[in-house]
C-alpha angles and dihedrals in degrees: 000000000000121000130175109260119237112249128223087257090053090054092049091051092047091049090051091047091049090050090050093049092045090050093054090043088058090050096256125130112263117260121234126261090277092051091253131114128234120238088246095053115111119230097238131049112235109209090198096053112095090201090058089051090051092051090046091051094044092051093049092048091046091055093046092044091057090068115015115211094026096126093048094049094048099041098038091041090054090045089053091052092048096049104042103067094264097112127051105252091200095063129083090216135048111283133149116271111261090241090060092048090050091048091053090051093049091047091051092048091048092050090049091049092051093046090049089050092051090048091051091052091047089050090053095246118156107284095216093052092046091048091050091052091050093049091047091051091050092046089052092048091051093039086233109129119175114260114184112255096000097107092042090056093045092055093046088057093056 
């Protein structure tokens, strides 16, 4: 799945929006688009004051209007990360999915095996022996040892 990536500007707008919402949630008057307050701004947000609601609305819309599509790119981009095996679903914090960690380990082991094979050839070691060592290292990394007849049977079943 392809999703538009949030830009640096998107992240700045979302951070400002989050600060504004957190401020009001704490009972404080919402800051302006730049995170600052005007001299005329009261300290506390009055939920019963229509003028406070108007300022709140205007400041949210001002932030969102600076960079249209920001919320979609940030929220849907994060949703895409969370639901495409990129993030470990078993963690309560952001961590790489175990399949990605495993893939990185296998790739590193494969690269090492090939470099060792090249080194063996450069050192005039027997090519067949060096090749066998490389294949064995890769099989171990993938947990895919050769078992006579197993692959033949697997392919017949396809």
